[in-house]
SEFIKE-358982 format. One record per residue: chain; x, y, z of N, C-alpha, C in turn. Coordinates in steps of 0.02 Angstrom, whole numbers. Each point is the difference from the previous one (the first is absolute). Layout:
<recs>
 chaine   n.xx   n.yy   n.zz  ca.xx  ca.yy  ca.zz   c.xx   c.yy   c.zz
      A      X      Y      Z      X      Y      Z      X      Y      Z
...
</recs>
This chain:
<recs>
 chaine   n.xx   n.yy   n.zz  ca.xx  ca.yy  ca.zz   c.xx   c.yy   c.zz
      A   -797   -485   1914    -29     51    -50     54      1    -64
      A    -35     -7    -53     35      6    -66     42     65    -10
      A     60     -7    -15     41     59    -14    -14     19    -71
      A    -26     61     -6    -25     26    -68     54     54    -31
      A     58      8     33     43     43    -25     44    -32    -48
      A     17     41    -54     31    -29    -59     41     60    -38
      A     58    -34    -29     41     43    -46     -7    -24    -72
      A     -5     52    -41    -11    -17    -78     69     11    -31
      A     21    -48    -40     65      5    -40    -23     25    -78
      A     26     57    -18    -14     28    -67    -47     53      1
      A     13     48    -41    -36     65      0    -25     21    -68
      A    -13    -50    -44    -24     10    -67    -73     -1     -5
      A    -22    -11    -60    -76     -4    -16    -31    -62     38
      A     35    -55     -5    -25    -61     34    -15     12     74
      A     53     38     29    -13     14     72    -62     39     15
      A    -21     39    -42    -60     39     16    -59    -49      3
      A      0    -53    -37    -50    -51      3      3    -39     63
      A     64    -23     13      8    -30     58    -19     33     69
      A     23     65     -1    -19     39     60    -73     14      7
      A    -31      9    -57    -74     16      7    -37    -64     21
      A     27    -60    -20    -30    -66     22      7     -1     79
      A     67     13     20     21     -2     76    -49     41     38
      A    -11     57    -26    -43     48     38    -75    -24      6
      A    -17    -35    -55    -68    -28      3     -6    -53     51
      A     58    -46     16      4    -48     42     21     28     75
      A     -1     62      9     13     34     58     65    -21     32
      A     53     -4    -46     68     -2     23     31     66     18
      A     42      4     50     34     62     14     68     -1    -38
      A      5     40    -51     70     -2    -40     43     44     31
      A     54    -25     26     50     41     36     49     39    -49
      A     -1    -20    -65     44     40    -44     15    -44    -60
      A     32     31    -52     25    -31    -64     71      2     -3
      A     30    -48    -26     68     -6    -13     18     -7    -78
      A     39     39    -27     17     -3    -70     70     22    -10
      A     36    -27    -46     74     13    -14      3     57    -43
      A    -47     28    -38      7     63    -37      5     58     41
      A     56     42     -8      8     57     45    -45     50    -20
      A    -23      3    -64    -50     54    -18    -68     -7     41
      A    -18    -62     17    -62     -5     38      4      6     73
      A     60     16     25      4     27     71    -41     57     14
      A    -40      2     59    -42     55     19    -67     -3    -41
      A     -8    -50    -41    -62    -12    -34    -53    -31     49
      A    -63     21     -9    -54    -36     37    -50    -30    -47
      A    -25    -61     14    -53    -31    -37    -56     -7     51
      A    -58     31    -16    -56      4     47     22      9     73
      A     34     57      2     34     27     64     46    -51     34
      A     27    -53    -31     47    -47     26     66     25    -26
      A     47     10     51     70     25    -30     44    -53    -24
      A     46     21    -44     59    -42    -16     50     17     48
      A     20    -55     37     47      7     63     73     -4    -22
      A     15    -32    -61     74    -14    -19      7    -60    -46
      A     56    -23      3     17    -61    -48    -24    -62     31
      A     -7    -57    -42    -17    -64     17     48    -26     57
      A     58     21      1     51    -22     52    -29     11     67
      A    -42     48     11    -24      7     67    -34    -53     33
      A    -22    -52    -40    -27    -64     26     48    -36     45
      A     60     11     -8     55    -32     38      4     26     72
      A    -38     57     12      4     31     62    -44    -35     55
      A    -44    -47    -26    -41    -36     49    -59     38     25
      A    -14     63    -27    -54     37     23    -69    -24    -27
      A      5    -39    -57    -64    -20    -38    -12    -69      6
      A    -53    -18     37     -9    -71      8    -39    -31    -61
      A    -44     41    -29    -42    -29    -60     12     50    -58
      A     -2    -35    -54     10     43    -65    -37    -35    -58
      A     -3     43    -59    -30    -25    -65     41     35    -48
      A     15    -39    -52     41     25    -59    -48     25    -50
      A     -6     64    -12    -49     26    -43     41     16    -71
      A     29    -39    -28     34      9    -63    -18    -49    -49
      A    -21     22    -60    -31    -42    -50     52    -51    -34
      A     66     31     -8     50    -38    -34     15    -63     38
      A    -17    -63    -28     16    -63     36     67    -10     15
      A     53      9    -33     62     -7     23     28     46     49
      A    -20     62      9     21     38     48    -39    -14     60
      A    -65    -22     -1    -37    -31     60     35    -61     25
      A     24    -43    -39     30    -57     22     70     18     33
      A     35     46    -24     70     22     21    -12     25     75
      A    -52     43      3     -8     33     68    -27    -48     56
      A    -52    -48    -25    -24    -58     48     65    -38     20
      A     40    -20    -42     52    -47     19     54     35     43
      A     15     60    -12     51     40     35    -23     19     71
      A    -60     15      9    -18     22     62    -49    -46     42
      A      0    -60    -26    -53    -46     36     12     -7     77
      A     62      6     17     18    -15     73    -22     62     42
      A    -15     57    -28     -9     60     32    -74     26      2
      A    -42    -35    -34    -68     24      1    -45    -57    -26
      A    -62     -3     35    -42    -47     -8    -48     26    -68
      A     -2    -39    -46    -41     23    -62    -74    -23      3
      A    -47     44     -3    -68    -20     10    -36      1    -68
      A    -53    -32     -5    -45     -8    -57    -65     43     11
      A    -27     30    -54    -65     43     12    -43    -17    -56
      A    -66      5     19    -53    -17    -43    -50     63      6
      A    -11     30    -62    -44     60      3    -72    -22     20
      A    -32     41     38    -71    -16     16    -50     -6    -54
      A     17     29    -57    -42     -3    -56     20    -49    -51
      A     32    -52     22     20    -52    -44    -32    -59     26
      A      1    -54    -39    -33    -67     25     55    -58     -5
      A     12    -28     51     48    -55      9    -27    -60     38
      A     -4    -57    -28    -40    -56     27     44    -25     64
      A    -40    -26     48     35    -18     62     49    -58     -2
      A      2    -35    -61     46    -56     -5     68     23    -32
      A      0     61    -22     59     29    -34     59      6     50
      A     60    -26    -19     55      9     39     44     59    -29
      A     24     47     44     32     60    -19     65      5     41
      A     54      3    -31     63     11     28     18     69     28
      A     54      7     42     21     57     30     18     50    -52
      A    -20     65     14     11     58    -48    -36      4    -56
      A    -50    -38    -10    -43      3    -54    -61     42      5
      A    -25     33    -62    -55     50      5    -51    -29    -51
      A    -67     17     22    -53    -12    -42    -36     67      0
      A     -3     36    -56    -22     68      1    -76      5    -22
      A    -28     62      2    -69     10    -11    -29    -28    -65
      A    -58    -28     11    -42    -28    -57     24    -62    -26
      A     52    -37     29     29    -64    -20    -45    -53     26
      A      6    -58    -36    -45    -52     18     50    -65      1
      A      4    -34     49     48    -55      4    -47    -66     26
      A     -6    -53    -41    -50    -50      7     28    -58     38
      A    -37    -57     20     24    -51     44     63    -40    -33
      A     32    -19     49     66    -46    -10     55     36    -31
      A      5     68     -3     53     31    -20     60     12     52
      A     64    -12    -28     50      7     47     46     60    -26
      A      6     46     46     40     60    -13     62      2     38
      A     63      5    -29     62     -4     30     18     66     38
      A     60     10     20     22     62     33      8     55    -49
      A    -18     61     29     18     66    -35    -32      0    -72
      A    -55    -31     -9    -43      0    -65    -41     69      7
      A    -14     28    -59    -45     49    -13    -59    -24    -38
      A    -58      8     25    -62    -15    -38    -34     69     -4
      A     13     32    -58    -20     73     -2    -73     17    -22
      A    -14     62     -1    -67     23     -2    -46    -36    -53
      A    -52    -33     25    -54    -29    -47     24    -55    -35
      A     48    -39     27     23    -57    -36    -45    -59     27
      A      0    -53    -42    -35    -61     19     43    -62     -2
      A      3    -43     52     34    -58      4    -43    -61     12
      A    -11    -38    -46    -52    -56      8     25    -59     39
      A    -41    -53      3     11    -52     49     67    -35    -19
      A     32    -21     58     61    -39     -2     65     21    -36
      A      1     64    -11     49     26    -27     62     -2     57
      A     68      6    -19     53     10     35     42     52    -22
      A     15     52     39     44     56     -9     61     -8     43
      A     54    -10    -28     62     -4     35     25     67     25
      A     52     -7     40     29     61     35     14     58    -51
      A    -16     62     20     25     64    -40    -31      9    -71
      A    -61    -35     -7    -37     10    -55    -40     64      3
      A    -10     33    -57    -45     63      0    -53    -12    -59
      A    -65      0     32    -55     -8    -45    -25     70     -7
      A      6     32    -56    -21     72    -11    -72     14      2
      A    -16     63     -2    -78     19      2    -29    -36    -64
      A    -67    -25     18    -37    -29    -52     20    -63    -34
      A     47    -34     34     22    -63    -31    -56    -58     24
      A     -8    -50    -47    -45    -53     18     34    -65    -14
      A      3    -39     52     29    -67     -1    -63    -53      8
      A      0    -42    -49    -50    -56      7     25    -51     45
      A    -41    -51     16     18    -52     49     60    -39    -11
      A     42    -17     52     57    -46     -8     58     32    -28
      A      7     60     -7     59     34    -32     59      2     53
      A     54    -17    -24     64      2     45     43     66    -32
      A     17     38     46     46     66    -18     59    -10     40
      A     58    -12    -36     63    -10     33     29     66     35
      A     43    -20     44     35     59     37     23     59    -38
      A    -17     61     24     23     67    -31    -34     17    -67
      A    -48    -35    -22    -28     22    -62    -49     53      8
      A     -8     37    -55    -46     61     -6    -49    -14    -56
      A    -64      6     21    -52     -2    -52    -29     69     -4
      A     14     33    -62    -21     71     -6    -77      9     -7
      A    -10     72      9    -69     19      2    -46    -30    -51
      A    -54    -33     31    -52    -26    -49     10    -55    -35
      A     59    -37     16     14    -70    -37    -40    -47     36
      A     -2    -59    -38    -42    -54     33     33    -68    -23
      A    -22    -49     40     36    -67    -10    -58    -55     -1
      A      4    -46    -47    -57    -49      2     19    -57     47
      A    -49    -42     14     10    -50     56     63    -45     -9
      A     30    -11     62     53    -50      5     58      9    -41
      A     19     64    -10     56     13    -35     55     21     47
      A     67     -4    -18     53     18     48     39     56    -32
      A     12     49     40     37     58     -7     64     -9     30
      A     63     -1    -37     62    -18     39     24     54     41
      A     57    -13     32     31     47     46     33     59    -36
      A     -7     60     33     30     63    -21    -17     16    -75
      A    -63    -17    -19    -19     14    -56    -49     61     -8
      A    -22     23    -57    -39     59     -8    -55    -12    -58
      A    -68      8     24    -47      2    -51    -26     69     -5
      A      0     21    -64     -7     67    -20    -72     24     10
      A    -17     62      9    -62     25     13    -50    -20    -54
      A    -61    -23     21    -50    -21    -44     12    -60    -37
      A     52    -43     14     16    -54    -34    -50    -61     24
      A     -3    -49    -38    -42    -57     21     43    -60    -10
      A     13    -35     61     44    -62     -2    -39    -58    -10
      A     10    -34    -50    -31    -66    -21     40    -61      3
      A     73     11      3     50    -44      7     37      9     61
      A     41    -53     20     48      8     58     48     54    -20
      A     29     37     52     48     42    -12     67    -20     33
      A     56      0    -37     59    -25     34     30     54     48
      A     53    -19     37     33     39     47     40     57    -37
      A      2     63     28     41     49    -14    -13     30    -74
      A    -55     -2    -22    -22     33    -66    -58     53      9
      A    -11     38    -56    -54     42     -2    -43    -15    -59
      A    -66    -12     16    -48    -18    -54    -52     66     -5
      A    -22      5    -61    -49     54    -12    -48    -26    -54
      A    -61     30     -2    -47    -10    -55    -56    -39     15
      A    -40    -10    -50    -62    -42      0      5    -48    -56
      A     18    -63      8     20    -27     62     69     18     19
      A     23     -2     62     68     19     19     58    -42    -25
      A     43     34    -33     59    -34    -29     65     33     24
      A     54    -35      5     67     29     23     23     53    -46
      A     26     56     31     32     52    -44     66    -25    -32
      A     -1     11    -65     53    -26    -41     69     45     18
      A     52    -35     12     58     35     13     36     30    -63
      A     31     56      0     38     22    -59    -54     27    -55
</recs>
């Protein structure tokens, strides 16, 4: 019998979306872990915050999911506690994901999203509400595709990059590692590693 018990890491706004998705999927959420002491004794949909993320070391939680939108924090937690918890991936029942899609541990596909054939999704990736990822895209680990983003076919998004709300990318472009595409931007050229681009068409932010 499948074990449907799970602990959620993070007690912010993104956690509300993740918890609601888990409830739709009939998971039994045993609690929430968050390092912010202000959030102790908080409940999200009647699920209590039990304490800090360090409680993962107790061995009491076999399965977990990191419900934190910040890519760097998500990576830090995933790396630090990978020996203490099995990270699961979830797909909202009101999304569409083709049977050929590969999805890594800890990744989430949220409500209203569409993921087409041949897509490869790495570990701890967020495909947020009503985003679309067309054929043969590759999303590397710790990517966040924000609500309403549209990726055309064959797009590569490098590790840790964030595509802001409502942004879009034309076919076969490359978004570098740990880069940011600003909300509403349209990417028509490749984006280098570690930069921020904004606008239509998207261009790097000038420094100074």
